[in-house]
PQR file with spaces between the fields and no chain letter, atoms N, CA, C, O and H, PARSE charges and radii, in Angstrom:
ATOM       1  N    MET     1      34.310    2.416  -19.771 -0.4000 1.5000
ATOM       2  CA   MET     1      32.853    2.290  -18.599 -0.0000 2.0000
ATOM       3  C    MET     1      33.177    1.091  -17.723  0.5500 1.7000
ATOM       4  O    MET     1      33.031    1.184  -16.504 -0.5500 1.4000
ATOM       5  N    MET     2      33.577    0.055  -18.244 -0.4000 1.5000
ATOM       6  CA   MET     2      34.174   -0.991  -17.335 -0.0000 2.0000
ATOM       7  C    MET     2      34.776   -0.338  -16.495  0.5500 1.7000
ATOM       8  O    MET     2      34.029   -0.264  -15.519 -0.5500 1.4000
ATOM       9  H    MET     2      33.696   -0.021  -19.234  0.4000 1.0000
ATOM      10  N    ARG     3      35.809    0.244  -16.280 -0.4000 1.5000
ATOM      11  CA   ARG     3      37.200    0.362  -15.720 -0.0000 2.0000
ATOM      12  C    ARG     3      36.551    1.062  -14.829  0.5500 1.7000
ATOM      13  O    ARG     3      36.737    0.900  -13.623 -0.5500 1.4000
ATOM      14  H    ARG     3      36.416    0.184  -17.072  0.4000 1.0000
ATOM      15  N    ARG     4      35.556    2.081  -15.411 -0.4000 1.5000
ATOM      16  CA   ARG     4      34.897    3.575  -14.246 -0.0000 2.0000
ATOM      17  C    ARG     4      33.917    2.826  -13.320  0.5500 1.7000
ATOM      18  O    ARG     4      33.943    3.092  -12.118 -0.5500 1.4000
ATOM      19  H    ARG     4      35.404    2.213  -16.390  0.4000 1.0000
ATOM      20  N    GLU     5      32.924    1.768  -13.870 -0.4000 1.5000
ATOM      21  CA   GLU     5      32.059    0.921  -12.633 -0.0000 2.0000
ATOM      22  C    GLU     5      33.044    0.002  -11.310  0.5500 1.7000
ATOM      23  O    GLU     5      32.610   -0.134  -10.166 -0.5500 1.4000
ATOM      24  H    GLU     5      32.903    1.552  -14.846  0.4000 1.0000
ATOM      25  N    CYS     6      34.230   -0.477  -11.720 -0.4000 1.5000
ATOM      26  CA   CYS     6      35.006   -1.070  -11.457 -0.0000 2.0000
ATOM      27  C    CYS     6      35.444   -0.179   -9.941  0.5500 1.7000
ATOM      28  O    CYS     6      35.148   -0.239   -8.747 -0.5500 1.4000
ATOM      29  H    CYS     6      34.582   -0.367  -12.650  0.4000 1.0000
ATOM      30  N    GLU     7      36.296    0.625  -10.807 -0.4000 1.5000
ATOM      31  CA   GLU     7      36.412    1.945   -8.908 -0.0000 2.0000
ATOM      32  C    GLU     7      35.607    2.055   -8.678  0.5500 1.7000
ATOM      33  O    GLU     7      35.636    2.091   -7.448 -0.5500 1.4000
ATOM      34  H    GLU     7      36.536    0.675  -11.776  0.4000 1.0000
ATOM      35  N    SER     8      34.390    2.198   -9.082 -0.4000 1.5000
ATOM      36  CA   SER     8      33.684    2.977   -8.110 -0.0000 2.0000
ATOM      37  C    SER     8      33.391    1.291   -6.924  0.5500 1.7000
ATOM      38  O    SER     8      33.439    1.402   -5.699 -0.5500 1.4000
ATOM      39  H    SER     8      34.366    2.168  -10.081  0.4000 1.0000
ATOM      40  N    ILE     9      33.202    0.351   -7.395 -0.4000 1.5000
ATOM      41  CA   ILE     9      33.376   -1.026   -7.000 -0.0000 2.0000
ATOM      42  C    ILE     9      34.058   -1.142   -5.687  0.5500 1.7000
ATOM      43  O    ILE     9      33.757   -1.653   -4.609 -0.5500 1.4000
ATOM      44  H    ILE     9      33.162    0.261   -8.390  0.4000 1.0000
ATOM      45  N    LEU    10      35.424   -0.275   -6.303 -0.4000 1.5000
ATOM      46  CA   LEU    10      36.587   -0.928   -5.174 -0.0000 2.0000
ATOM      47  C    LEU    10      36.550   -0.194   -3.787  0.5500 1.7000
ATOM      48  O    LEU    10      36.673   -0.668   -2.658 -0.5500 1.4000
ATOM      49  H    LEU    10      35.669    0.140   -7.179  0.4000 1.0000
ATOM      50  N    PHE    11      36.239    1.764   -4.409 -0.4000 1.5000
ATOM      51  CA   PHE    11      35.987    2.435   -3.653 -0.0000 2.0000
ATOM      52  C    PHE    11      34.762    2.458   -3.352  0.5500 1.7000
ATOM      53  O    PHE    11      34.281    3.591   -3.331 -0.5500 1.4000
ATOM      54  H    PHE    11      36.139    2.149   -5.326  0.4000 1.0000
ATOM      55  N    ASN    12      33.790    1.275   -3.010 -0.4000 1.5000
ATOM      56  CA   ASN    12      32.426    1.182   -2.771 -0.0000 2.0000
ATOM      57  C    ASN    12      32.893    0.547   -0.756  0.5500 1.7000
ATOM      58  O    ASN    12      32.696    0.745    0.443 -0.5500 1.4000
ATOM      59  H    ASN    12      34.181    0.355   -3.027  0.4000 1.0000
ATOM      60  N    ASN    13      33.809   -0.518   -2.092 -0.4000 1.5000
ATOM      61  CA   ASN    13      34.414   -1.437   -0.813 -0.0000 2.0000
ATOM      62  C    ASN    13      35.432   -1.314    0.024  0.5500 1.7000
ATOM      63  O    ASN    13      35.880   -2.092    0.867 -0.5500 1.4000
ATOM      64  H    ASN    13      33.969   -0.679   -3.065  0.4000 1.0000
ATOM      65  N    ALA    14      35.723   -0.331   -0.278 -0.4000 1.5000
ATOM      66  CA   ALA    14      37.204    0.331    0.924 -0.0000 2.0000
ATOM      67  C    ALA    14      36.167    0.794    1.641  0.5500 1.7000
ATOM      68  O    ALA    14      36.080    0.285    2.759 -0.5500 1.4000
ATOM      69  H    ALA    14      35.359    0.300   -0.962  0.4000 1.0000
ATOM      70  N    ALA    15      35.000    1.937    1.244 -0.4000 1.5000
ATOM      71  CA   ALA    15      34.714    2.325    2.122 -0.0000 2.0000
ATOM      72  C    ALA    15      33.672    1.583    3.334  0.5500 1.7000
ATOM      73  O    ALA    15      32.888    1.948    4.210 -0.5500 1.4000
ATOM      74  H    ALA    15      35.070    2.350    0.336  0.4000 1.0000
ATOM      75  N    SER    16      34.021    0.774    2.970 -0.4000 1.5000
ATOM      76  CA   SER    16      32.705    0.023    4.217 -0.0000 2.0000
ATOM      77  C    SER    16      33.622   -0.915    4.596  0.5500 1.7000
ATOM      78  O    SER    16      33.333   -1.577    5.593 -0.5500 1.4000
ATOM      79  H    SER    16      34.658    0.478    2.259  0.4000 1.0000
ATOM      80  N    ILE    17      34.704   -1.143    4.019 -0.4000 1.5000
ATOM      81  CA   ILE    17      35.721   -1.497    4.934 -0.0000 2.0000
ATOM      82  C    ILE    17      36.211   -1.103    6.145  0.5500 1.7000
ATOM      83  O    ILE    17      36.291   -1.761    7.183 -0.5500 1.4000
ATOM      84  H    ILE    17      34.939   -0.605    3.210  0.4000 1.0000
ATOM      85  N    LEU    18      36.730    0.714    5.795 -0.4000 1.5000
ATOM      86  CA   LEU    18      36.385    1.350    6.755 -0.0000 2.0000
ATOM      87  C    LEU    18      35.421    1.608    7.688  0.5500 1.7000
ATOM      88  O    LEU    18      35.719    1.617    8.882 -0.5500 1.4000
ATOM      89  H    LEU    18      36.666    1.248    4.952  0.4000 1.0000
ATOM      90  N    VAL    19      34.106    1.857    7.242 -0.4000 1.5000
ATOM      91  CA   VAL    19      33.424    2.410    8.383 -0.0000 2.0000
ATOM      92  C    VAL    19      33.210    0.944    8.976  0.5500 1.7000
ATOM      93  O    VAL    19      32.425    1.010    9.922 -0.5500 1.4000
ATOM      94  H    VAL    19      33.864    1.849    6.272  0.4000 1.0000
ATOM      95  N    ALA    20      33.545   -0.053    8.789 -0.4000 1.5000
ATOM      96  CA   ALA    20      33.436   -1.680    8.960 -0.0000 2.0000
ATOM      97  C    ALA    20      34.097   -1.721   10.527  0.5500 1.7000
ATOM      98  O    ALA    20      33.394   -2.045   11.485 -0.5500 1.4000
ATOM      99  H    ALA    20      34.182   -0.107    8.020  0.4000 1.0000
ATOM     100  N    VAL    21      35.956   -1.246   10.722 -0.4000 1.5000
ATOM     101  CA   VAL    21      36.701   -1.205   11.102 -0.0000 2.0000
ATOM     102  C    VAL    21      36.715    0.024   12.303  0.5500 1.7000
ATOM     103  O    VAL    21      37.237   -0.046   13.416 -0.5500 1.4000
ATOM     104  H    VAL    21      36.527   -0.982    9.945  0.4000 1.0000
ATOM     105  N    GLU    22      36.143    0.899   11.843 -0.4000 1.5000
ATOM     106  CA   GLU    22      35.458    2.066   13.059 -0.0000 2.0000
ATOM     107  C    GLU    22      34.076    1.841   13.890  0.5500 1.7000
ATOM     108  O    GLU    22      33.873    2.492   14.915 -0.5500 1.4000
ATOM     109  H    GLU    22      35.719    0.956   10.939  0.4000 1.0000
ATOM     110  N    VAL    23      33.518    1.278   13.602 -0.4000 1.5000
ATOM     111  CA   VAL    23      32.410    1.024   14.087 -0.0000 2.0000
ATOM     112  C    VAL    23      32.914   -0.801   15.009  0.5500 1.7000
ATOM     113  O    VAL    23      32.284   -1.128   16.014 -0.5500 1.4000
ATOM     114  H    VAL    23      33.682    0.749   12.769  0.4000 1.0000
ATOM     115  N    SER    24      34.158   -1.812   14.395 -0.4000 1.5000
ATOM     116  CA   SER    24      34.490   -2.298   15.643 -0.0000 2.0000
ATOM     117  C    SER    24      35.137   -1.950   16.622  0.5500 1.7000
ATOM     118  O    SER    24      34.790   -2.339   17.737 -0.5500 1.4000
ATOM     119  H    SER    24      34.669   -1.546   13.578  0.4000 1.0000
ATOM     120  N    ALA    25      36.325   -1.066   16.439 -0.4000 1.5000
ATOM     121  CA   ALA    25      37.139   -0.440   17.363 -0.0000 2.0000
ATOM     122  C    ALA    25      35.985    0.866   17.783  0.5500 1.7000
ATOM     123  O    ALA    25      35.666    0.262   18.807 -0.5500 1.4000
ATOM     124  H    ALA    25      36.607   -0.749   15.533  0.4000 1.0000
ATOM     125  N    CYS    26      35.422    1.681   17.823 -0.4000 1.5000
ATOM     126  CA   CYS    26      34.368    2.414   18.766 -0.0000 2.0000
ATOM     127  C    CYS    26      33.198    0.538   19.695  0.5500 1.7000
ATOM     128  O    CYS    26      32.600    0.683   20.761 -0.5500 1.4000
ATOM     129  H    CYS    26      35.681    2.172   16.991  0.4000 1.0000
ATOM     130  N    ALA    27      33.201   -0.248   19.268 -0.4000 1.5000
ATOM     131  CA   ALA    27      32.329   -0.982   20.106 -0.0000 2.0000
ATOM     132  C    ALA    27      33.421   -1.509   21.099  0.5500 1.7000
ATOM     133  O    ALA    27      33.120   -1.747   22.269 -0.5500 1.4000
ATOM     134  H    ALA    27      33.686   -0.366   18.401  0.4000 1.0000
ATOM     135  N    ARG    28      34.500   -1.661   20.694 -0.4000 1.5000
ATOM     136  CA   ARG    28      35.800   -2.587   21.057 -0.0000 2.0000
ATOM     137  C    ARG    28      35.723   -1.277   22.621  0.5500 1.7000
ATOM     138  O    ARG    28      35.600   -1.552   23.814 -0.5500 1.4000
ATOM     139  H    ARG    28      34.744   -1.468   19.743  0.4000 1.0000
ATOM     140  N    ALA    29      35.848    0.048   21.982 -0.4000 1.5000
ATOM     141  CA   ALA    29      36.333    1.005   23.490 -0.0000 2.0000
ATOM     142  C    ALA    29      34.966    1.000   24.053  0.5500 1.7000
ATOM     143  O    ALA    29      34.962    1.139   25.276 -0.5500 1.4000
ATOM     144  H    ALA    29      35.948    0.271   21.012  0.4000 1.0000
ATOM     145  N    VAL    30      34.128    0.912   23.656 -0.4000 1.5000
ATOM     146  CA   VAL    30      32.632    1.109   24.632 -0.0000 2.0000
ATOM     147  C    VAL    30      32.470   -0.772   25.628  0.5500 1.7000
ATOM     148  O    VAL    30      31.917   -0.793   26.728 -0.5500 1.4000
ATOM     149  H    VAL    30      34.130    0.799   22.663  0.4000 1.0000
ATOM     150  N    THR    31      32.793   -1.535   25.263 -0.4000 1.5000
ATOM     151  CA   THR    31      33.153   -2.390   25.494 -0.0000 2.0000
ATOM     152  C    THR    31      34.258   -3.460   26.810  0.5500 1.7000
ATOM     153  O    THR    31      34.216   -4.529   27.420 -0.5500 1.4000
ATOM     154  H    THR    31      33.242   -1.517   24.370  0.4000 1.0000
ATOM     155  N    ALA    32      35.187   -2.184   26.621 -0.4000 1.5000
ATOM     156  CA   ALA    32      36.359   -1.898   27.314 -0.0000 2.0000
ATOM     157  C    ALA    32      35.989   -0.846   28.961  0.5500 1.7000
ATOM     158  O    ALA    32      36.439   -0.791   30.105 -0.5500 1.4000
ATOM     159  H    ALA    32      35.221   -1.316   26.126  0.4000 1.0000
ATOM     160  N    GLU    33      34.576    0.051   27.889 -0.4000 1.5000
ATOM     161  CA   GLU    33      34.399    0.868   28.750 -0.0000 2.0000
ATOM     162  C    GLU    33      33.756    0.657   30.625  0.5500 1.7000
ATOM     163  O    GLU    33      34.122    0.950   31.764 -0.5500 1.4000
ATOM     164  H    GLU    33      34.211    0.006   26.960  0.4000 1.0000
ATOM     165  N    GLY    34      32.366   -0.182   29.775 -0.4000 1.5000
ATOM     166  CA   GLY    34      31.908   -1.077   30.470 -0.0000 2.0000
ATOM     167  C    GLY    34      32.548   -2.161   31.277  0.5500 1.7000
ATOM     168  O    GLY    34      32.494   -2.231   32.504 -0.5500 1.4000
ATOM     169  H    GLY    34      32.069   -0.419   28.850  0.4000 1.0000
ATOM     170  N    SER    35      33.158   -3.000   30.482 -0.4000 1.5000
ATOM     171  CA   SER    35      34.159   -3.853   31.463 -0.0000 2.0000
ATOM     172  C    SER    35      34.716   -3.388   32.564  0.5500 1.7000
ATOM     173  O    SER    35      34.951   -4.196   33.463 -0.5500 1.4000
ATOM     174  H    SER    35      33.202   -2.943   29.484  0.4000 1.0000
ATOM     175  N    ARG    36      35.135   -1.642   32.787 -0.4000 1.5000
ATOM     176  CA   ARG    36      36.045   -1.252   33.605 -0.0000 2.0000
ATOM     177  C    ARG    36      35.600   -0.586   34.775  0.5500 1.7000
ATOM     178  O    ARG    36      36.089   -0.202   35.838 -0.5500 1.4000
ATOM     179  H    ARG    36      34.944   -0.986   32.057  0.4000 1.0000
ATOM     180  N    ILE    37      33.584   -0.583   33.732 -0.4000 1.5000
ATOM     181  CA   ILE    37      32.660    0.052   35.396 -0.0000 2.0000
ATOM     182  C    ILE    37      32.100   -1.139   35.622  0.5500 1.7000
ATOM     183  O    ILE    37      31.223   -0.917   36.457 -0.5500 1.4000
ATOM     184  H    ILE    37      33.187   -0.895   32.869  0.4000 1.0000
ATOM     185  N    ARG    38      32.102   -2.114   35.396 -0.4000 1.5000
ATOM     186  CA   ARG    38      31.923   -3.496   36.245 -0.0000 2.0000
ATOM     187  C    ARG    38      32.614   -3.767   37.266  0.5500 1.7000
ATOM     188  O    ARG    38      32.277   -3.580   38.435 -0.5500 1.4000
ATOM     189  H    ARG    38      32.814   -2.294   34.717  0.4000 1.0000
ATOM     190  N    ALA    39      33.549   -4.190   36.901 -0.4000 1.5000
ATOM     191  CA   ALA    39      34.357   -4.012   37.625 -0.0000 2.0000
ATOM     192  C    ALA    39      35.284   -3.107   38.820  0.5500 1.7000
ATOM     193  O    ALA    39      36.262   -3.131   39.567 -0.5500 1.4000
ATOM     194  H    ALA    39      33.824   -4.342   35.951  0.4000 1.0000
ATOM     195  N    GLY    40      34.309   -2.443   38.410 -0.4000 1.5000
ATOM     196  CA   GLY    40      35.146   -0.824   39.611 -0.0000 2.0000
ATOM     197  C    GLY    40      33.650   -1.138   40.284  0.5500 1.7000
ATOM     198  O    GLY    40      34.061   -0.438   41.210 -0.5500 1.4000
ATOM     199  H    GLY    40      33.515   -2.425   37.803  0.4000 1.0000
ATOM     200  N    ARG    41      32.336   -1.516   40.691 -0.4000 1.5000
ATOM     201  CA   ARG    41      31.510   -1.303   41.193 -0.0000 2.0000
ATOM     202  C    ARG    41      31.908   -2.393   42.424  0.5500 1.7000
ATOM     203  O    ARG    41      31.156   -2.538   43.388 -0.5500 1.4000
ATOM     204  H    ARG    41      32.002   -2.085   39.939  0.4000 1.0000
């Protein structure tokens, strides 16, 4: 039973890390797009 709990905790951590990576990559892309638009003006 303890092992299953540990595995689910690890899985949740991995999922949240993946989500954080996706969000930061998206934020970087949006920031780059915004600075490109500002530079174009």
